[in-house]
C-alpha positions as CSV (number, residue, x, y, z in Angstrom):
1,X,-4.0,-3.6,17.2
2,X,-6.2,-6.6,17.7
3,X,-5.4,-6.7,21.4
4,X,-7.5,-3.7,21.9
5,X,-10.8,-5.2,20.8
6,X,-12.2,-4.9,24.3
7,X,-13.0,-1.2,23.7
8,X,-15.6,-2.3,21.1
9,X,-17.6,-3.8,23.9
10,X,-18.3,-0.5,25.8
11,X,-21.7,0.6,26.9
12,X,-24.4,0.4,24.2
13,X,-24.6,4.2,24.1
14,X,-21.1,4.4,22.8
15,X,-22.1,2.8,19.5
16,X,-25.8,3.8,19.4
17,X,-25.5,6.0,16.3
18,X,-28.2,5.6,13.7
19,X,-26.2,7.6,11.1
20,X,-23.3,5.2,11.0
21,X,-22.7,1.5,10.7
22,X,-22.3,0.4,14.4
23,X,-19.9,-2.4,13.8
24,X,-17.7,-0.2,11.6
25,X,-17.5,2.6,14.2
26,X,-16.8,0.1,17.0
27,X,-14.1,-1.5,14.9
28,X,-12.3,1.7,14.2
29,X,-12.6,3.0,17.8
30,X,-11.2,-0.3,19.0
31,X,-7.8,0.7,17.5
32,X,-7.6,3.7,19.8
33,X,-6.2,3.0,23.2
34,X,-4.9,4.9,26.1
35,X,-1.6,3.5,27.4
36,X,-1.8,5.3,30.7
37,X,-3.2,8.2,32.7
38,X,-2.5,10.4,35.7
39,X,-5.4,11.8,37.7
40,X,-6.0,14.0,40.7
41,X,-8.9,15.9,42.3
42,X,-8.6,19.7,42.6
43,X,-10.9,21.6,45.0
44,X,-10.0,25.4,45.1
45,X,-11.8,28.1,47.1
46,X,-12.1,31.8,46.5
47,X,-10.6,33.5,43.4
48,X,-7.7,31.7,41.6
49,X,-6.2,30.9,38.3
50,X,-3.7,28.3,37.0
51,X,-0.6,29.1,35.0
52,X,-0.7,28.3,31.2
53,X,2.4,26.1,30.9
54,X,1.9,23.4,28.3
55,X,1.9,20.0,30.0
56,X,4.0,17.0,29.0
57,X,4.7,18.1,25.5
58,X,6.7,15.3,24.0
59,X,6.6,16.5,20.4
60,X,6.2,14.4,17.3
61,X,8.3,11.4,18.4
62,X,6.4,10.3,21.5
63,X,2.9,9.2,22.3
64,X,0.4,12.1,22.7
65,X,0.0,13.2,26.3
66,X,-3.0,15.4,26.7
67,X,-4.4,17.2,29.8
68,X,-8.1,16.8,30.6
69,X,-10.5,18.3,33.1
70,X,-13.9,17.1,34.2
71,X,-16.0,19.7,36.0
72,X,-17.8,17.8,38.8
73,X,-19.2,20.8,40.8
74,X,-19.3,24.5,40.4
75,X,-18.2,26.7,37.6
76,X,-14.9,28.2,36.3
77,X,-13.5,29.8,33.1
78,X,-11.1,28.4,30.6
79,X,-8.7,30.5,28.6
80,X,-6.4,29.4,25.7
81,X,-5.1,31.2,22.6
82,X,-8.1,32.7,20.9
83,X,-10.7,31.0,23.2
84,X,-12.6,31.8,26.3
85,X,-15.0,29.1,27.6
86,X,-17.2,29.1,30.7
87,X,-17.3,25.6,32.2
88,X,-20.1,24.3,34.3
89,X,-20.8,21.0,36.2
90,X,-20.7,18.1,33.8
91,X,-18.4,19.7,31.2
92,X,-15.4,17.7,30.0
93,X,-12.5,19.2,28.2
94,X,-9.3,17.7,26.8
95,X,-6.3,19.1,24.9
96,X,-5.0,16.6,22.3
97,X,-1.8,18.6,21.7
98,X,-1.1,19.6,25.3
99,X,-1.9,23.2,24.5
100,X,-1.2,25.7,27.2
101,X,-4.3,26.9,28.9
102,X,-5.6,28.5,32.1
103,X,-8.4,27.7,34.4
104,X,-9.7,30.1,37.0
105,X,-12.5,31.6,39.0
106,X,-13.2,35.3,39.4
107,X,-10.6,37.9,38.7
108,X,-7.2,38.7,40.2
109,X,-6.8,35.5,42.0
110,X,-3.5,34.0,43.0
111,X,-1.8,32.1,40.1
112,X,-1.1,28.5,41.0
113,X,0.1,25.3,39.4
114,X,-1.8,22.4,40.9
115,X,0.7,19.8,39.7
116,X,3.4,21.3,41.9
117,X,1.2,20.4,44.9
118,X,1.0,16.7,44.0
119,X,2.7,14.3,46.4
120,X,5.5,12.1,45.1
121,X,4.5,8.9,43.3
122,X,3.7,6.0,43.6
123,X,0.2,6.8,44.9
124,X,-2.1,4.3,46.7
125,X,-5.1,6.5,45.9
126,X,-6.0,9.6,43.9
127,X,-4.6,12.8,45.5
128,X,-7.2,15.4,46.5
129,X,-5.7,18.9,46.4
130,X,-7.2,21.8,48.3
131,X,-6.4,25.5,47.7
132,X,-7.5,28.6,49.5
133,X,-9.5,29.0,52.7
134,X,-13.1,28.2,53.4
135,X,-15.4,25.7,51.8
136,X,-14.8,25.0,48.1
137,X,-17.8,25.4,45.8
138,X,-15.8,23.9,43.0
139,X,-14.5,20.4,42.2
140,X,-12.4,19.4,39.2
141,X,-11.1,16.0,38.2
142,X,-7.9,16.7,36.4
143,X,-5.2,14.6,34.8
144,X,-3.3,13.6,31.7
145,X,-4.1,10.9,29.2
146,X,-1.4,9.1,27.3
147,X,-2.8,8.0,23.9
148,X,-0.7,5.8,21.6
149,X,-3.0,6.6,18.7
150,X,-1.8,10.2,18.6
151,X,1.2,8.9,16.7
152,X,-1.2,8.1,13.8
153,X,-1.0,11.1,11.6
154,X,-4.5,11.1,10.1
155,X,-6.0,11.2,13.6
156,X,-3.6,13.8,14.9
157,X,-4.4,16.1,11.9
158,X,-8.1,15.7,12.4
159,X,-8.3,16.7,16.1
160,X,-8.9,20.3,17.2
161,X,-6.8,22.0,19.8
162,X,-9.7,21.6,22.3
163,X,-12.2,18.9,22.8
164,X,-15.3,20.1,24.8
165,X,-18.4,18.2,25.6
166,X,-21.4,19.1,27.9
167,X,-23.2,16.3,29.7
168,X,-25.8,18.3,31.7
169,X,-29.3,18.8,30.3
170,X,-29.1,15.9,27.8
171,X,-31.0,12.6,28.4
172,X,-28.6,10.9,26.0
173,X,-25.7,11.7,28.3
174,X,-27.1,10.2,31.5
175,X,-24.8,7.2,31.2
176,X,-21.8,9.5,30.9
177,X,-22.9,11.4,34.0
178,X,-23.1,8.1,35.8
179,X,-19.6,7.3,34.6
180,X,-18.3,10.6,36.1
181,X,-20.2,9.8,39.3
182,X,-18.5,6.5,39.5
183,X,-15.1,8.2,39.1
184,X,-16.0,10.5,42.0
185,X,-17.0,7.5,44.1
186,X,-13.7,5.8,43.4
187,X,-11.9,9.0,44.5
188,X,-14.0,9.5,47.6
189,X,-14.0,5.9,48.7
190,X,-10.7,4.3,47.6
191,X,-10.9,0.6,47.2
192,X,-8.5,-2.1,46.0
193,X,-8.0,-1.8,42.3
194,X,-9.3,1.8,42.2
195,X,-6.5,3.3,40.2
196,X,-7.0,0.7,37.4
197,X,-10.7,1.3,37.5
198,X,-10.2,5.0,37.1
199,X,-8.0,4.5,34.1
200,X,-10.6,2.4,32.4
201,X,-13.4,4.8,33.2
202,X,-11.3,7.7,31.8
203,X,-10.6,5.7,28.7
204,X,-14.4,5.4,28.1
205,X,-14.8,9.1,28.5
206,X,-12.1,9.9,26.0
207,X,-13.6,7.5,23.5
208,X,-16.9,9.3,23.9
209,X,-15.2,12.7,23.4
210,X,-13.8,11.4,20.1
211,X,-17.2,10.0,19.2
212,X,-18.8,13.3,19.9
213,X,-16.2,15.0,17.6
214,X,-16.9,12.4,14.9
215,X,-20.6,13.2,14.9
216,X,-20.0,16.9,15.0
217,X,-17.7,16.6,11.9
218,X,-20.6,15.5,9.7
219,X,-20.3,14.1,6.2
220,X,-19.6,17.5,4.6
221,X,-16.3,18.0,6.4
222,X,-12.8,16.7,5.8
223,X,-10.3,14.7,7.8
224,X,-10.2,11.4,9.6
225,X,-13.1,12.0,11.8
226,X,-15.3,13.1,8.9
227,X,-14.2,9.9,7.1
228,X,-15.7,7.9,9.9
229,X,-19.0,9.7,9.3
230,X,-18.9,8.6,5.6
231,X,-20.3,5.0,5.5
232,X,-18.3,3.9,2.5
233,X,-15.0,5.4,3.8
234,X,-15.7,4.1,7.3
235,X,-16.1,0.6,6.0
236,X,-12.8,0.8,4.1
237,X,-11.0,2.1,7.2
238,X,-12.5,-0.6,9.3
239,X,-11.4,-3.3,6.9
240,X,-7.8,-1.9,6.7
241,X,-7.5,-1.7,10.4
242,X,-9.0,-5.2,11.0
243,X,-6.8,-7.0,8.5
244,X,-3.5,-5.0,8.2
245,X,-1.5,-7.7,6.7
246,X,-3.8,-8.4,3.8
247,X,-2.5,-7.6,0.3
248,X,-4.9,-4.7,-0.2
249,X,-5.4,-3.0,-3.6
250,X,-7.5,-0.1,-4.6
251,X,-9.7,-2.5,-6.5
252,X,-10.3,-4.8,-3.6
253,X,-11.1,-1.9,-1.3
254,X,-13.4,-0.4,-3.8
255,X,-15.2,-3.7,-4.2
256,X,-15.8,-4.1,-0.5
257,X,-17.0,-0.5,-0.3
258,X,-19.4,-0.8,-3.2
259,X,-17.7,1.9,-5.2
260,X,-15.7,2.2,-8.4
261,X,-11.9,2.6,-8.1
262,X,-12.0,6.2,-9.3
263,X,-14.8,7.1,-6.9
264,X,-13.0,5.6,-4.0
265,X,-9.7,7.3,-4.8
266,X,-11.5,10.6,-5.2
267,X,-13.3,10.2,-1.9
268,X,-10.1,9.4,-0.1
269,X,-8.3,12.4,-1.6
270,X,-11.2,14.8,-0.9
271,X,-12.0,13.7,2.7
272,X,-8.6,12.3,3.9
273,X,-6.2,14.2,1.6
274,X,-4.4,10.9,0.8
275,X,-4.8,7.8,-1.4
276,X,-6.2,4.4,-0.3
277,X,-2.8,2.8,-0.5
278,X,-1.0,5.6,1.2
279,X,-3.5,5.2,4.1
280,X,-2.7,1.5,4.2
281,X,1.0,2.3,4.4
282,X,0.5,4.9,7.1
283,X,-1.6,2.6,9.3
284,X,0.9,-0.2,9.0
285,X,3.7,2.2,9.9
286,X,1.7,3.4,12.9
287,X,1.2,-0.1,14.2
288,X,5.0,-0.6,13.7
289,X,5.6,2.4,15.8
290,X,3.4,1.0,18.6
291,X,5.3,-2.3,18.4
292,X,8.7,-0.5,18.5
293,X,7.7,1.4,21.6
294,X,5.9,-1.4,23.5
295,X,7.6,-4.6,22.6
296,X,11.1,-6.1,22.4
297,X,10.6,-7.7,19.0
298,X,13.3,-7.2,16.4
299,X,13.1,-4.5,13.9
300,X,13.1,-7.1,11.1
301,X,10.1,-8.9,12.6
302,X,8.2,-5.6,13.0
303,X,9.0,-4.6,9.5
304,X,7.8,-8.0,8.2
305,X,4.5,-7.5,10.0
306,X,4.2,-4.1,8.3
307,X,4.5,-5.9,5.0
308,X,8.0,-4.8,4.0
309,X,10.1,-7.5,2.3
310,X,13.4,-6.3,3.7
311,X,14.6,-4.6,6.9
312,X,16.2,-1.9,4.7
313,X,13.0,-1.1,2.9
314,X,11.2,-0.8,6.3
315,X,14.0,1.5,7.6
316,X,13.6,3.8,4.6
317,X,9.8,4.0,4.8
318,X,9.7,4.5,8.6
319,X,12.4,7.2,8.4
320,X,10.4,9.1,5.9
321,X,7.2,8.9,8.0
322,X,8.7,9.5,11.5
323,X,11.9,11.4,10.8
324,X,14.2,8.8,12.3
325,X,15.2,5.1,11.6
326,X,13.2,2.6,13.7
327,X,16.1,1.8,16.1
328,X,16.6,5.5,16.9
329,X,12.9,6.2,17.1
330,X,12.5,3.3,19.5
331,X,15.2,4.6,21.8
332,X,13.7,8.1,21.8
333,X,10.1,7.0,22.4
334,X,11.1,4.8,25.3
335,X,13.2,7.5,26.8
336,X,10.2,10.0,26.5
337,X,7.9,7.5,28.3
338,X,10.0,7.2,31.4
């Protein structure tokens, strides 16, 4: 996904990580892109609670659509299966798998679904929803992120049900608090291009949520995020992502990582649960899925870019990975995105 390199040029704090190779981390994060978002401002008063209906669950065949909430002012609680979290101003939460959850304040409040209060689209500016009577001590920025990269299995397997980050009380998070303040300013004082600005600002916040999860994973964990915290594996992943069409081999990857073939294979298996060449295959097929969903190119051309010599070979490999032939998957994915 070389067209997404702009994400590598985010604020300096995004890549200021002394424990990792900055260029490697930026290069890997540049492959993660949000293809769209929906946002609104929710300002309830009194006691209330939302229902827990999962939002926009498109299953395995479509791009991941995940709810998020940014607590701008006040406090509230969050409930989901097995979790109860108290949220305060500056907290950011996202649900990578659209997990059903409830937000609320106090006990015994009226159950509401804010999305049913939204005006019909298209919107010229972000809707501001009020609920209850009297002044609202609480302000939430809510919405849904559509992330193409959720079709990439290693990333999807690595993410938890809930991403939660606090920004208050940390000097390192001052830039993120400023980003949230800019979002609020765009909501309160709508200007031309404001919706596009909100999408880009939200994209930055989501990238930082992932970066926070990467750092929390540490080198002793397993999964894709833990691999990014391993300098040798991160370097391999960055090379694979940057030059997808190269004729990679375990030997060439091991050489660039400064490891023996056996050590590299063992590290991939231990941390990622796969082999280097299976990872190469999975990344190529993921990029093929993005091309199928977002372009009008022929299946043969997309298969060629994924390094398959024939369309039939590409069809077989894609069907094994995604559960449907490329033509069928393309039709389903586009139908889900409408």
